[in-house]
N, C-alpha and C positions, 0 to 999 in steps of 0.2 A: 966194668961190664956187669959184674955180679950185683953191685949196688943198684944199677939201672934195672936189672931183671927183678930185683926185690921190689923196687918202686912200682914197676909195671904190674907185678903180682898183687900189689895192694890197690893200685889205681883202677885196674880193670873191673874187679868185683864191685868197687865203690861206684864206678860209672854205671855199671849194670843195675846196681841198687837204685841209683837216682833215676835211671831210665824206667825202672819198674814202678817207682813212685808216680812218675808222669803218666805211665800207662794206666795205673790204678785210678788216678784222677780223671783221665780221659774216659775210662770205663763208666764212671758214675756221673760225670758232668754231661748234661744234655748238649747235643750238638757236636760233641767231641768223641771220636771213636777210638777205643783202645786198640782195635785192630789196625787202624791207620797209623797210629804211633808205633806199633810193632813193626810195620813196614818201614817207617822212617828210620827206626833205630837198627834195622837189619836183623830183627829178632823173629819176624813173622815166619820165615822159611824154616829155621830150626824148631820153632814151636809146632808148626804144622807137621813137620817130619816126625817129631816125638809123639804127637797125638795120633798120627796115622799108623805109626809102627813103633810103639813104646819099647818093645823088647830089643829091637835091633839098634835103636839109638839111645838106649838108657845110659850106658857108660859114657858116651861121647857128649851127649846134650844136657843131661841133668845137672852135672857140676857147673856148667856155664849158665844155666837158667835159674838155679836156686836163688842167687841174689836178686834176679829180676822178679821172681815170684814173691819173695819176702817184701821187696819194695812195693810191688803192686798191691799186696794186702795192706801194707801200712798206708799207702796213699788212698786206697779205697775206703778203708774204715775211718781214716782221719778226716776225710772231707765229708763223709756221710752225716756226721752229727751237725756240722756247720750248715750243710744244705737243709737238713731237717728244720733247723731253727728259722731260716729265712723263708722256707716254703710255708710254714705255719704262721709266722709273724707277718710276712709280706707276700701273700700268695699271688696277687695279680702282677706285682712288680717282678717277682721271681720268674713267673711263667713268661712274661714279656722278655726278660733278660735271656731266658733259655731259648725262646723262639728266635731271638736275634742271633744267638750263637749258632743255631741250626741254619738259619738263612745265610749267615756269613760263611759257613762251610761249603755251601753249594758250589761256588766256583771251583774250589779245590777238588770236590768230588767229580765234577764234570771233567776237569783236567785229567784226573786219574782214570776215569772211565774211558776217555778218548786217547789215553797214552799209547795204546796198541791198535788204534784205529777204531772205526765204528762201522755199523751196518744197519740195514733197514730193520733187522731183527732186534737190535739193541734199542732203537728208538721206539719200536712197537712194544718192547718189554717195559720201557719207562711208562708209556701211556696206559698199558694194561694194568700194571701194578698200581699206578696212581689211581686209576678208576676203581679198581677192585677195593682198594683200601678206603677210599672215600665212601663207596657204597656200603661196605661192611660197618664202618664206624658210624655213618649216618643212620643206618638201619638199627644199630644198637640204641642210638639216642631216640629215634622215632618210636621204637618199641618200648621205650622207658626201661630198658634192661639195666638194672642196678648191679654193678659189680661190687660185691662185698668181699673184701680181702679175707682170704683163708688159705688153707693148705694148697688147694689146686691153683689158686691165682698166684701165690708166692712161688709155687713150682714153675708157673708160666713166666714169672719175673726172672727166675734163674735161667730159663730157656733163652729169654731175650738178652740177658747179661752175657751168656756164653756166645751168642751170635755176634755181639758187639766186638768180641775178640777174634773169633774165627772167620767172620765175614767183614773185612775192612770196609769202613764207611757206614756201617749200621750202628747207630747209637741206640743203646738199649732203652733209652727213655722215649724213643720215637713212638712206640706202640703203648707204653705204659701211661704216658701223660693223658692222651685222649680217653683212656679207660679209667682214669682217676686212681691208678695204682702206684704212680711214681712216689707221691708224698708218703703214704703209709709204708712203702717198701724201704725208702731211704731212712725214714724215721726208725723203723725196726732195726735196720743195720746199725744206725748210730747208737741205739740203745743195746746192741748185741742181744736182741730178742731171739731166743732159740726157735720160737714159733715162726719166725721169718727166715732165719738163717738156715735151718735144717731143710725145709722144702725147697728153698731157693738153691742151696748147695746141691741137693739131689737133682733138681732140674738142670742145673748147669753141667754137672758131671755126665748125666745121661745124654744131654745135647752134644757135648764134646765127643763122647764115646760113639754115638750113633751117626753124627752128621759131619764130623771133622774131615773125613776122607772125601765125602761127596762135595762139600763146600770147597775144599782145597782143589778138587778136580775142576769144578765149575770156574773158579777164579783163574786157574792155570790155563784151561782150554777154551773158556767162553768168557773171557775177562770183561769185554765191553757189555755184553748182554747181562751178566751178573751184576755189574756195577750200576747199569742204568735201571735195573729192576729195583735195587736198593734206593736209588735216587727218587724213583717214583713213589715209593713208600714214604720216604722222608718228606717230600713235598706235600703229599696228601695229609699226613699226620700233623705237619706244622700248620697248615691252613686251618685245621680244625681245633688246634689248641690255643690259637691267639685269642685272648679275651677282648673281643671288640667292644663290649659294653664298658669295660674299664677305660678304653681309649676315647670313647665318645660321650661318656656320662657327664664329664666336667672338664674345664680347662686344666685344673690341677691334675686330674687323672691322665689327660692327654700328654702333658709335659713330663710327668713322673714316669708313667708307663712307657710312653714313646721314647723318653730318654734312656730308659733301661734297655729297650729293644735296640736302639741305635748303638748303645755302648756294647751290647752283645755282638752286633754285626761287625763293628770295628775291631773288637777283640779277636773274633774268629778270623777275620781277614789278616790281621797282624800275625796271628799264630800260623796261619797257612803260609804267609811270607817267610816266617822264621823256618818252618818245615822245609820250604824250598831251598833256603840257604843251607840248611843242614844236609839235605840230599846232594846239593851241588858240591859242597866241601867233601862229603864222603866219596862222591864219584871221582873228584879230582885227586883225592888221596890214593884211590885204587889205581888211577892211571899212572 
């Protein structure tokens, strides 16, 4: 019995560390939400409880979440350098792959959004958020507003990154890619550039401190509306990042970029199926 307890005491932190790595990967990879993976692994609730009331839950939650945080940092920093290489070396193929990943997650997002029922308000929220996002991003392009990465914009990147964890379904790349911020942000992370990491970290911390309670309340009491709002933003941003010229300029571009997009869609669908299997096994184990 004692040996079994010792094995569990080693296995559980290791499992949480691996889960943290996957959450870190999900936070930085386009189309995959770190928040959704937190939900899948049963970590979202304790994370939100700790963020909303850190003094009350510090002793009970922090020891359990430390391996998750370390794993998330390892996964996040480890994948950033690799992503930076592909984004700079193969920009159109990378964007098409990421767009495919985002498209492939939409069925899972809709399932989660409708898991507690839907309403007219939730569908209206999807339409409104999609319309507003398209208008804002198109206006930026029409006005030839050039986003130059700097302290403020990296602070904004940190804001989006924090949202991807505390708002399940929101991939932080959704808003960064149309603004041209995703590549320099990921490149800066991969190079451990303090000019990127410091403002982004500050933005992430302030976002968590100021919005965690409000977002937790929205997802708890207005689940369908909150999720459909995020889906609207995701759809709008994805439409605008697809490099249509790279798909139509030549047969080679059509097959390479289209193949990358198709691979992304299939990969995301398989990941969603795996997530469903994990949730089903977790539910049966609790029963």
